[in-house]
C-alpha positions as CSV (number, residue, x, y, z in Angstrom):
1,M,0.0,-0.1,0.2
2,L,1.3,3.2,-0.8
3,T,0.7,6.4,1.3
4,V,0.7,9.8,-0.5
5,C,0.8,12.8,1.6
6,R,0.4,16.8,0.7
7,G,3.7,18.2,0.9
8,Q,5.9,15.0,1.0
9,T,9.0,15.3,-0.9
10,L,8.9,12.5,-3.4
11,S,10.0,13.0,-7.1
12,L,7.4,12.4,-9.7
13,D,8.9,9.4,-11.4
14,A,9.5,8.0,-8.3
15,M,6.0,7.8,-7.9
16,A,5.3,6.7,-11.5
17,R,7.9,3.5,-10.5
18,Q,6.1,3.1,-7.4
19,L,2.9,2.7,-9.2
20,T,4.0,0.6,-11.7
21,E,5.3,-1.9,-8.8
22,H,2.0,-2.2,-7.5
23,G,0.5,-3.3,-10.6
24,Y,-1.1,0.1,-11.6
25,R,-0.8,0.4,-15.8
26,R,-0.2,3.5,-17.9
27,V,-2.4,4.5,-20.2
28,P,-3.2,8.0,-22.2
29,R,-5.9,8.7,-19.9
30,V,-7.2,7.2,-16.9
31,S,-10.7,5.6,-17.2
32,D,-10.6,2.7,-14.8
33,P,-9.5,1.6,-11.0
34,G,-5.9,0.5,-11.5
35,E,-4.6,2.8,-14.3
36,W,-2.2,6.1,-14.0
37,A,-1.5,8.5,-16.7
38,R,1.1,11.5,-16.9
39,R,1.1,14.8,-18.2
40,G,3.5,17.6,-17.2
41,G,4.2,17.7,-14.3
42,L,0.4,16.1,-13.3
43,L,0.3,12.3,-12.3
44,D,-3.6,11.2,-13.0
45,C,-4.3,7.9,-10.8
46,F,-7.4,6.2,-10.3
47,P,-6.8,4.4,-6.6
48,E,-8.4,0.7,-6.4
49,G,-11.5,1.6,-3.6
50,F,-12.3,5.3,-5.5
51,D,-15.0,7.0,-7.1
52,A,-13.0,9.4,-8.9
53,P,-9.3,9.5,-9.8
54,V,-7.3,12.0,-8.2
55,R,-4.5,14.0,-9.4
56,M,-1.0,14.9,-8.3
57,E,0.6,17.7,-9.1
58,W,4.6,18.6,-8.3
59,D,7.2,21.7,-7.9
60,G,10.4,19.7,-8.4
61,D,10.1,17.0,-6.1
62,T,7.6,18.1,-3.7
63,L,4.2,17.2,-4.0
64,L,2.0,20.3,-3.8
65,A,-1.5,19.1,-4.2
66,I,-3.4,16.2,-4.7
67,R,-7.3,16.4,-6.0
68,S,-10.0,14.0,-6.5
69,I,-11.0,15.0,-10.1
70,D,-14.1,14.4,-12.2
71,L,-13.8,11.9,-14.8
72,E,-15.7,13.3,-17.6
73,T,-14.7,16.8,-17.3
74,G,-11.0,16.6,-15.7
75,R,-12.0,19.3,-13.3
76,P,-10.5,19.2,-9.6
77,F,-13.5,18.8,-6.7
78,F,-12.0,18.0,-3.6
79,D,-8.7,18.6,-1.9
80,H,-6.9,15.5,0.5
81,T,-4.3,16.1,3.0
82,M,-2.9,12.2,2.1
83,V,-4.6,9.2,0.2
84,L,-3.9,5.9,0.4
85,I,-3.3,3.5,-2.3
86,L,-3.9,-0.1,-2.6
87,P,-2.7,-2.5,-5.1
88,A,-4.2,-3.3,-8.5
89,R,-6.5,-5.9,-8.4
90,G,-5.6,-6.8,-12.2
91,L,-7.0,-6.3,-15.2
92,H,-10.3,-5.1,-15.6
93,P,-13.1,-5.3,-18.0
94,K,-14.1,-2.6,-19.5
95,R,-17.0,-0.9,-18.6
96,L,-20.1,0.5,-20.1
97,R,-19.9,4.1,-20.2
98,T,-21.9,7.5,-21.7
99,A,-20.9,10.2,-22.4
100,G,-22.1,11.5,-19.2
101,P,-20.8,11.5,-15.7
102,A,-18.4,8.3,-14.3
103,I,-20.3,5.8,-12.9
104,I,-19.5,5.4,-9.0
105,G,-18.1,1.9,-8.5
106,E,-19.4,-0.7,-6.2
107,T,-16.7,-0.3,-3.9
108,V,-16.5,1.9,-0.6
109,P,-13.9,5.0,-0.8
110,I,-11.2,4.6,1.1
111,E,-11.5,7.3,3.2
112,Q,-10.9,6.5,6.6
113,F,-7.9,8.9,6.6
114,V,-7.7,11.2,3.6
115,D,-9.4,14.0,6.0
116,I,-7.6,13.8,9.1
117,E,-5.4,16.9,9.8
118,V,-3.0,17.1,12.6
119,G,-5.0,18.1,16.2
120,D,-7.9,16.0,15.1
121,L,-9.6,13.6,17.0
122,V,-9.9,10.0,16.2
123,V,-10.7,6.8,17.0
124,H,-8.5,3.4,17.3
125,V,-10.9,0.6,17.2
126,T,-8.7,-1.3,19.8
127,H,-7.5,2.1,22.1
128,G,-10.2,4.6,21.9
129,I,-10.3,8.2,20.9
130,G,-7.3,10.0,20.7
131,R,-5.7,13.1,19.2
132,Y,-3.9,12.8,15.7
133,R,0.2,14.6,16.0
134,G,1.3,13.7,12.8
135,L,3.3,11.1,10.9
136,K,6.9,10.4,11.9
137,K,9.1,7.6,10.8
138,A,10.1,4.7,13.4
139,K,11.6,1.3,13.3
140,A,9.3,-1.9,12.5
141,G,11.5,-4.3,12.3
142,A,14.5,-3.6,10.4
143,R,12.8,-1.2,8.4
144,L,12.2,2.6,8.8
145,V,8.3,3.4,8.0
146,D,6.1,6.1,8.4
147,H,3.6,6.0,11.6
148,A,0.9,7.7,13.0
149,V,1.5,9.6,16.0
150,L,-1.9,9.5,18.3
151,E,-1.8,11.3,22.0
152,Y,-3.5,9.9,24.2
153,A,-5.2,10.9,28.1
154,G,-1.7,11.8,30.5
155,G,0.0,12.8,26.9
156,D,0.5,9.0,26.3
157,R,1.4,7.8,22.7
158,L,0.6,5.5,20.4
159,Y,2.8,4.9,16.8
160,V,0.4,3.2,14.3
161,P,2.0,1.6,11.2
162,V,1.2,3.1,8.1
163,D,0.0,-0.5,7.1
164,E,-2.8,-0.5,10.0
165,L,-4.3,2.3,9.3
166,A,-7.6,0.9,8.4
167,L,-7.6,0.7,12.9
168,I,-7.9,4.6,13.0
169,Q,-11.0,6.5,11.6
170,K,-11.5,10.5,12.0
171,Y,-14.0,11.1,15.2
172,L,-17.1,12.3,14.1
173,G,-20.5,13.2,16.7
174,F,-22.3,15.2,17.2
175,E,-22.4,19.2,17.3
176,G,-21.6,20.5,20.4
177,Y,-19.6,17.4,21.9
178,R,-16.2,16.7,22.4
179,P,-15.5,13.6,24.0
180,A,-12.4,13.0,26.4
181,L,-9.1,11.3,25.7
182,S,-9.2,7.6,25.8
183,T,-6.7,6.3,28.9
184,L,-4.2,3.6,27.6
185,G,-3.8,0.4,29.2
186,T,-7.2,0.1,31.3
187,A,-10.6,-1.4,30.1
188,G,-12.5,2.3,30.0
189,W,-12.5,2.0,26.9
190,A,-13.7,-1.4,26.3
191,R,-16.7,-0.8,28.9
192,I,-17.4,2.4,26.0
193,K,-17.3,0.2,23.2
194,A,-19.5,-2.7,24.4
195,R,-22.4,-0.4,25.7
196,A,-22.4,1.2,21.8
197,Q,-22.2,-1.8,20.6
198,A,-25.7,-3.0,23.0
199,G,-27.4,-0.1,21.2
200,A,-26.4,-1.4,17.8
201,R,-28.1,-4.5,18.7
202,A,-31.0,-3.2,19.5
203,V,-31.3,-0.7,16.0
204,A,-30.5,-4.1,14.3
205,L,-33.4,-5.9,16.1
206,E,-35.6,-3.7,15.3
207,L,-34.8,-3.4,11.6
208,L,-34.6,-6.9,11.4
209,A,-38.1,-7.2,13.0
210,L,-39.5,-4.8,10.5
211,Q,-37.7,-6.3,7.7
212,A,-39.3,-10.0,8.9
213,K,-42.7,-8.6,9.2
214,R,-43.2,-7.1,5.3
215,A,-41.5,-10.4,4.4
216,S,-44.1,-12.2,6.0
217,Q,-47.5,-10.3,4.6
218,P,-48.8,-11.1,1.7
219,G,-47.9,-8.0,-0.8
220,H,-48.7,-7.4,-4.1
221,A,-45.9,-8.1,-7.2
222,F,-45.9,-5.3,-9.7
223,P,-45.6,-6.7,-13.1
224,P,-42.6,-5.9,-15.5
225,D,-42.4,-2.8,-17.3
226,T,-44.9,-2.5,-20.3
227,D,-44.2,-0.5,-23.3
228,W,-45.9,2.6,-21.8
229,Q,-43.1,2.3,-19.0
230,R,-40.5,2.7,-21.5
231,E,-42.3,5.0,-23.3
232,L,-42.6,7.6,-20.3
233,E,-38.6,7.0,-19.3
234,A,-37.7,7.1,-23.1
235,A,-39.2,10.8,-23.3
236,F,-37.2,11.9,-20.0
237,P,-35.9,15.7,-21.2
238,Y,-32.8,15.3,-19.9
239,R,-29.8,13.0,-20.3
240,E,-30.5,10.3,-17.1
241,T,-27.1,9.9,-15.1
242,P,-26.0,6.5,-14.3
243,G,-27.1,7.2,-10.5
244,Q,-30.9,7.9,-11.3
245,H,-30.7,4.7,-13.6
246,R,-29.1,2.4,-11.1
247,A,-31.7,3.9,-8.6
248,A,-35.0,3.3,-10.7
249,D,-34.0,0.1,-11.6
250,E,-33.5,-1.3,-7.9
251,V,-36.9,0.7,-7.2
252,K,-38.7,-0.9,-9.6
253,R,-36.7,-4.3,-8.6
254,D,-38.2,-4.3,-5.2
255,M,-41.9,-3.5,-6.2
256,E,-41.7,-6.5,-8.6
257,S,-40.8,-8.9,-5.5
258,P,-43.6,-10.2,-3.3
259,Q,-42.5,-8.2,-0.3
260,P,-43.7,-4.8,0.5
261,M,-41.2,-2.5,-0.5
262,D,-39.2,0.0,1.9
263,R,-36.5,2.0,0.2
264,L,-34.5,4.8,0.9
265,L,-33.7,7.0,-2.0
266,C,-31.0,9.3,-1.1
267,G,-29.4,12.2,-4.0
268,D,-27.9,15.2,-3.8
269,V,-30.9,18.5,-4.1
270,G,-31.2,18.6,-7.9
271,Y,-29.7,15.0,-8.8
272,G,-33.3,13.6,-9.8
273,K,-34.5,12.0,-7.1
274,T,-38.2,13.1,-8.6
275,E,-37.8,11.4,-11.6
276,V,-37.1,8.3,-9.9
277,A,-40.0,8.7,-7.9
278,L,-42.5,9.3,-11.2
279,R,-41.4,6.4,-12.5
280,A,-42.3,4.0,-10.2
281,A,-45.6,5.7,-9.2
282,F,-46.4,5.0,-13.2
283,K,-45.4,1.6,-12.9
284,C,-47.8,1.4,-9.5
285,C,-51.0,3.4,-12.0
286,L,-50.2,1.1,-14.6
287,D,-51.1,-2.2,-12.4
288,N,-54.8,-0.1,-11.6
289,R,-53.3,0.7,-8.4
290,Q,-53.6,4.1,-6.4
291,A,-49.5,5.7,-5.5
292,A,-49.6,8.7,-3.3
293,L,-47.2,11.3,-2.9
294,L,-46.5,12.7,0.7
295,C,-44.9,16.3,0.9
296,P,-43.3,18.3,4.1
297,T,-45.1,21.9,2.7
298,T,-48.1,23.0,0.2
299,I,-45.4,24.6,-2.2
300,L,-43.6,21.3,-2.8
301,A,-47.0,19.7,-3.1
302,E,-48.2,21.7,-6.2
303,Q,-44.8,21.9,-7.6
304,H,-44.4,18.0,-7.7
305,A,-48.3,18.6,-9.3
306,V,-47.3,20.4,-11.9
307,T,-44.5,18.5,-12.8
308,F,-46.4,15.1,-12.5
309,R,-49.2,16.3,-14.4
310,Q,-46.5,17.4,-17.5
311,R,-44.7,14.3,-17.6
312,L,-48.1,11.8,-17.6
313,E,-49.9,14.4,-19.7
314,R,-49.9,12.2,-22.7
315,F,-51.4,8.9,-20.4
316,P,-54.4,7.9,-19.0
317,V,-53.2,8.7,-15.1
318,N,-55.7,11.1,-13.4
319,V,-52.8,13.3,-11.1
320,Q,-54.8,15.2,-8.6
321,A,-52.5,17.7,-5.6
322,L,-54.7,17.5,-2.2
323,S,-53.8,20.6,-0.3
324,R,-54.7,24.2,1.4
325,F,-54.7,25.5,-1.9
326,Q,-57.8,23.4,-2.7
327,T,-61.2,24.8,-2.2
328,P,-62.9,22.5,0.3
329,A,-65.5,21.5,-2.8
330,D,-62.4,20.4,-4.7
331,Q,-61.0,18.6,-1.5
332,R,-64.3,17.0,-1.4
333,A,-64.2,15.8,-4.9
334,I,-60.7,14.3,-4.7
335,L,-61.5,12.6,-1.6
336,E,-64.3,11.0,-3.7
337,G,-62.6,10.3,-6.6
338,L,-60.1,8.8,-4.1
339,K,-62.8,6.0,-2.6
340,T,-63.9,4.9,-5.8
341,G,-60.8,5.1,-7.5
342,Q,-61.0,7.6,-9.8
343,V,-58.1,9.2,-9.0
344,D,-54.9,7.3,-10.1
345,L,-52.2,9.7,-8.4
346,V,-52.7,12.0,-5.7
347,I,-49.8,14.5,-4.3
348,G,-50.4,16.1,-0.9
349,T,-49.2,17.2,2.7
350,H,-49.9,15.4,5.8
351,R,-53.5,15.9,5.0
352,L,-53.2,12.7,3.0
353,L,-52.9,11.4,7.0
354,S,-56.1,12.6,7.7
355,P,-58.8,10.1,8.5
356,D,-61.4,11.2,5.8
357,V,-58.8,9.8,3.5
358,E,-59.9,6.3,1.9
359,F,-58.6,4.8,-0.9
360,H,-60.1,2.4,-3.6
361,D,-56.8,0.3,-3.7
362,L,-53.8,2.3,-2.1
363,G,-50.3,0.4,-4.1
364,L,-47.3,2.9,-3.3
365,V,-46.9,5.7,-0.8
366,I,-44.0,8.3,-1.8
367,I,-42.4,10.1,1.3
368,D,-40.6,13.3,0.4
369,E,-38.1,14.2,3.7
370,E,-39.7,12.1,6.0
371,Q,-37.9,13.5,9.0
372,R,-39.9,17.1,8.5
373,F,-42.8,15.4,9.1
374,G,-43.9,15.0,13.3
375,V,-44.1,11.7,15.7
376,R,-47.4,11.1,14.8
377,H,-47.0,11.2,11.2
378,K,-44.3,8.6,11.6
379,E,-46.1,6.6,13.5
380,H,-48.9,6.4,11.2
381,L,-46.2,6.2,7.6
382,K,-44.8,3.1,10.3
383,R,-47.7,1.5,10.1
384,L,-48.4,1.5,6.2
385,R,-44.4,0.0,5.7
386,T,-45.8,-3.6,6.3
387,V,-48.9,-3.4,4.2
388,V,-48.0,-1.2,0.8
389,D,-44.5,-0.6,-1.0
390,V,-42.8,2.7,0.6
391,L,-40.4,5.3,-0.9
392,T,-38.5,7.7,1.0
393,M,-36.7,10.4,-0.8
394,T,-34.3,12.7,1.2
395,A,-31.4,15.1,0.4
396,T,-30.0,15.0,3.3
397,P,-27.0,13.0,2.8
398,I,-27.1,9.4,4.2
399,P,-23.0,8.8,5.1
400,R,-22.0,5.9,2.5
401,T,-20.7,3.4,6.3
402,L,-24.3,3.8,7.3
403,S,-25.9,2.9,4.2
404,M,-23.0,-0.1,3.8
405,A,-23.8,-0.6,7.8
406,L,-27.9,-0.9,7.0
407,M,-27.6,-2.9,3.3
408,G,-28.7,-6.1,4.8
409,A,-31.5,-4.7,6.6
410,K,-33.1,-1.7,4.5
411,G,-33.1,-1.1,1.0
412,I,-30.8,2.2,0.3
413,S,-30.3,3.6,-3.2
414,L,-27.9,6.8,-3.5
415,I,-27.5,8.8,-6.5
416,E,-24.4,10.3,-6.2
417,T,-23.9,11.2,-9.8
418,P,-24.7,15.2,-11.0
419,P,-26.8,16.1,-13.9
420,P,-24.4,16.5,-17.3
421,H,-22.8,19.9,-17.3
422,R,-24.4,20.8,-14.1
423,L,-21.8,23.8,-12.4
424,P,-21.0,24.1,-8.9
425,V,-23.0,26.8,-6.8
426,T,-20.2,29.7,-6.4
427,T,-20.7,30.2,-2.6
428,V,-20.4,33.4,-0.7
429,V,-19.7,34.1,2.9
430,T,-19.5,38.0,4.0
431,E,-21.3,40.3,6.0
432,S,-24.5,41.8,4.6
433,R,-24.2,45.2,3.1
434,D,-26.1,47.5,1.0
435,A,-23.2,47.3,-2.1
436,V,-23.7,43.5,-2.0
437,L,-27.3,43.3,-2.0
438,R,-27.2,45.8,-4.7
439,E,-24.8,43.8,-7.0
440,A,-25.5,40.5,-6.6
441,T,-29.6,41.4,-7.5
442,A,-28.5,44.0,-10.3
443,R,-26.1,41.0,-11.8
444,E,-28.6,38.3,-12.0
445,L,-31.4,40.4,-13.6
446,A,-29.3,42.0,-15.9
447,R,-28.5,38.3,-17.9
448,G,-32.6,37.7,-17.6
449,G,-32.4,35.4,-14.0
450,Q,-34.2,35.3,-10.9
451,V,-33.7,35.7,-7.7
452,F,-34.5,34.2,-3.9
453,A,-34.0,36.5,-0.7
454,V,-34.3,34.8,2.3
455,T,-34.8,36.1,5.8
456,P,-35.2,33.8,8.8
457,W,-38.1,35.6,10.7
458,V,-41.4,36.7,9.0
459,R,-41.1,40.2,10.5
460,G,-38.1,40.8,8.2
461,V,-39.7,40.2,5.0
462,E,-41.4,43.1,3.8
463,A,-38.6,45.5,4.9
464,L,-35.7,42.9,2.7
465,A,-38.4,43.5,0.0
466,R,-38.8,47.2,0.4
467,R,-34.8,47.4,0.3
468,L,-34.3,45.6,-2.9
469,Q,-36.6,47.6,-4.4
470,T,-34.8,50.6,-3.7
471,F,-31.7,49.0,-5.2
472,V,-33.1,47.6,-8.4
473,P,-36.5,50.3,-8.9
474,G,-37.5,48.3,-12.1
475,A,-37.8,44.7,-10.5
476,R,-41.0,42.9,-10.0
477,V,-40.4,42.1,-6.1
478,Q,-43.0,40.0,-4.1
479,V,-42.9,38.3,-0.8
480,A,-43.9,34.9,0.0
481,H,-44.2,33.3,3.9
482,G,-46.2,30.9,6.5
483,R,-49.3,33.9,7.3
484,V,-49.8,35.3,3.7
485,P,-53.3,33.8,3.0
486,S,-53.1,30.4,0.6
487,R,-54.4,31.8,-2.6
488,A,-52.2,34.7,-2.3
489,L,-49.5,32.6,-1.4
490,E,-50.4,30.2,-4.6
491,R,-50.2,33.1,-7.0
492,T,-47.0,34.5,-6.0
493,M,-45.1,30.8,-6.2
494,L,-47.0,30.5,-9.8
495,A,-46.0,34.2,-10.7
496,F,-42.5,33.2,-9.7
497,M,-42.4,30.1,-11.3
498,R,-43.9,31.6,-15.1
499,R,-41.1,34.4,-14.7
500,E,-43.4,37.5,-13.7
501,V,-41.6,38.2,-10.6
502,D,-38.2,38.8,-10.6
503,V,-36.9,38.8,-6.9
504,L,-39.3,36.6,-4.6
505,V,-38.3,37.9,-0.8
506,S,-39.2,35.0,1.8
507,T,-38.6,33.1,4.8
508,A,-37.3,29.4,4.5
509,I,-40.6,28.6,3.4
510,V,-38.5,27.7,0.0
511,E,-36.1,25.5,1.6
512,S,-37.7,22.4,0.9
513,G,-37.6,21.5,-3.1
514,I,-39.2,24.1,-5.1
515,D,-37.3,24.3,-8.4
516,I,-37.0,26.9,-10.3
517,P,-34.0,26.8,-13.1
518,N,-34.1,30.3,-13.8
519,A,-33.5,31.6,-10.5
520,N,-29.9,31.3,-9.9
521,T,-29.4,33.8,-7.2
522,L,-29.7,33.2,-3.6
523,L,-29.4,35.9,-0.9
524,V,-29.6,34.5,3.1
525,L,-29.7,37.5,5.5
526,R,-28.9,37.0,9.4
527,A,-27.4,33.1,7.8
528,E,-25.7,32.7,11.1
529,T,-29.1,31.7,12.3
530,F,-29.7,29.3,10.4
531,G,-28.7,25.1,10.9
532,L,-26.1,23.7,8.9
533,A,-29.0,21.7,7.4
534,D,-30.8,24.8,6.3
535,L,-28.4,26.6,4.8
536,Y,-27.7,23.5,2.9
537,Q,-31.0,22.8,1.5
538,L,-31.4,26.6,0.6
539,R,-28.4,27.0,-1.8
540,G,-29.9,23.8,-3.2
541,R,-32.7,26.2,-4.8
542,V,-30.2,27.6,-7.4
543,G,-27.9,26.0,-9.6
544,R,-30.4,23.3,-10.9
545,F,-29.9,24.1,-14.5
546,Q,-26.8,24.8,-16.7
547,R,-25.8,28.3,-15.8
548,Q,-23.5,29.5,-13.2
549,A,-25.5,30.0,-9.9
550,Y,-24.4,32.1,-6.5
551,A,-25.2,31.9,-3.1
552,Y,-24.7,34.4,-0.7
553,F,-24.8,34.0,2.7
554,L,-24.7,37.2,4.8
555,T,-24.3,37.8,8.4
556,E,-25.3,40.5,10.3
557,P,-22.6,43.3,10.8
558,G,-20.5,43.2,13.5
559,T,-22.1,40.7,15.1
560,V,-19.8,38.0,16.9
561,L,-20.4,34.2,15.4
562,T,-20.9,31.6,18.1
563,Q,-18.0,29.1,17.4
564,D,-20.8,26.8,16.0
565,A,-22.0,29.3,13.6
566,Q,-18.8,30.1,12.4
567,R,-18.2,26.1,11.7
568,R,-21.3,25.7,10.0
569,L,-20.7,29.1,7.2
570,D,-16.8,27.8,6.9
571,A,-18.4,24.2,5.5
572,L,-21.0,25.9,3.3
573,R,-17.9,27.9,1.9
574,E,-15.7,24.6,1.9
575,F,-17.9,22.3,0.3
576,S,-19.3,24.0,-2.5
577,H,-18.6,21.7,-5.5
578,L,-20.8,19.0,-6.9
579,G,-22.0,16.4,-4.3
580,A,-21.1,18.4,-1.8
581,G,-23.8,17.0,0.5
582,F,-21.8,13.9,1.0
583,R,-18.7,15.6,2.1
584,I,-20.9,18.2,3.9
585,A,-21.2,14.4,5.8
586,L,-18.1,15.6,7.5
587,E,-20.3,18.1,9.4
588,D,-23.2,17.5,11.1
589,L,-25.2,17.4,8.1
590,Q,-24.6,14.0,7.7
591,L,-24.9,12.9,11.4
592,R,-28.3,14.6,11.3
593,G,-29.1,12.4,8.2
594,A,-27.9,9.5,10.7
595,G,-30.2,10.3,13.6
596,N,-32.8,10.4,11.1
597,L,-32.5,6.6,10.1
598,L,-31.3,5.8,13.9
599,G,-33.1,7.5,16.3
600,T,-32.4,9.7,18.9
601,E,-31.3,7.3,21.4
602,Q,-28.4,6.3,19.3
603,H,-27.0,9.5,19.7
604,G,-24.8,9.0,23.1
605,H,-23.4,6.1,21.6
606,I,-22.2,7.9,18.5
607,C,-20.8,10.4,20.6
608,A,-19.0,7.5,22.6
609,V,-17.1,5.7,19.9
610,G,-17.5,7.8,16.9
611,F,-19.6,7.7,14.2
612,D,-17.4,5.2,11.9
613,L,-16.7,3.1,14.6
614,Y,-20.4,2.5,15.8
615,C,-21.3,2.2,11.9
616,R,-19.0,-1.1,11.8
617,L,-20.6,-2.2,15.2
618,L,-23.9,-1.9,13.8
619,K,-22.6,-3.7,10.5
620,A,-21.7,-6.8,12.3
621,E,-24.7,-7.1,14.6
622,I,-26.9,-7.1,11.8
623,A,-24.5,-9.9,9.9
624,R,-24.4,-12.0,13.3
625,L,-27.9,-11.5,13.8
626,K,-29.3,-12.6,10.4
627,G,-26.5,-15.6,10.3
628,A,-28.2,-16.7,13.9
629,C,-31.7,-16.6,11.9
């Protein structure tokens, strides 16, 4: 195994020689794991177990930079401090490729050590929580080899050879919690790990019990794809990404099984989850069963309804929306249609969970962002899971380590490939000043675009709207928040979607899912008051088309930010590349996604042993319990 570090003294020739010795094959341009290519002072290598190649840049004999690069464009999207390069496995059969983004490999990325900086907390599987103090050469037998130096309680140090780095992970816990360093040579760490293992066992038992209950139910097996299904999918107006294709196949395969489906569909904002859900709903309706799409907000429900109607207009599918935007008379007609089977597909808010909603033959429930629903609604959904097929969509990233751990007990589909030609959102964190607001708004409107402006409180919406109107006098400015009457709110949102409004000033009501391809500048005032997940979701409202988008996270001038607020804003600025949801994973967003799946009672165990080790324990418990069945 090769350990390559930024700043290391190592000639490019020596690196090329070592790659060859490790079984890597030189090619003109890398396309598969086990290959390397050289161009000037750059060397591209596709390490085993990685999702993308890495590009190494030299200045003389000093390795200046190590960056992951997009396989199609060659653009860098993540800086590494260190990478571990495993020996090549031999010849790889050529994979099918399209002109689109790279196909994500099936192996887990080797990431345990690449993001660790000196001073970070780390977890050693056997010895517990320590602090990483850097690399140091030390004797291992007759050889001098690199060791990772870990500091423990009392200043004790542990030297870990680089070939044992798989035993170390960066410590990840929940925001605001800082664990104590473990003490070497005591039983304390073993006791902590045993308690975490018991917690993981409880989660595993619950998941497997639900799985067994689903398996025992006489579920409905949907038939294979029909000509109409293939016609719908062929009419998709965009290039399908490999991630979308794989996720859609996994969902349809579950639907064709006689057991009720319970699958989680996870993908970054704008990565095409809605299209996967639409195909599943259409498959359900073609078998003369009803489908329901449950959304956290009225606006998102209306937007989904518009999308579904447009895609399904050529087919005999009756699509209806059920929310407060409908009049009481319209709602009664829709409810009657659901009861008699006249309505095939209904899209709505938690209104769909009301006692007066009866279905003629419900076959599929699609839930968008389940974590945004209340406890009572979640209990209702939990009961549904053993009766009908359930597909849950989320843009809150689920860490790959957790998804791999749960794979034996829960269906999870990840869409990790961005749509072709999507550009990363340019992210700016600065103080809120008139000049910034004026320039950002005027620039977007000058290129024919639209602007989202978000403030955390309803009381600040009107004032911000007046402020922006004075900066750009000719702009058409409207407001949207939860206290606006539903009909007026509907008119405003539809006007914005139709480009009849230039600037929409709102609260975070626009956070969930609303899709306006022409809106490519986002202004968030008092950004320090939002959580990281909220800021990340807001940023996802722009950059959903092939145009450079800008997100401005603006803090109140003169405000001294708390450490956590500063960390949240730094994370957004750092992780602005495509698919950053799975990198923000190193911050509290990933852990929030974990909490949604595991339940809050597991937070203490995750904090005690670190997230990565907890996932290992969970995976082992699921495997052990399944083996004992």
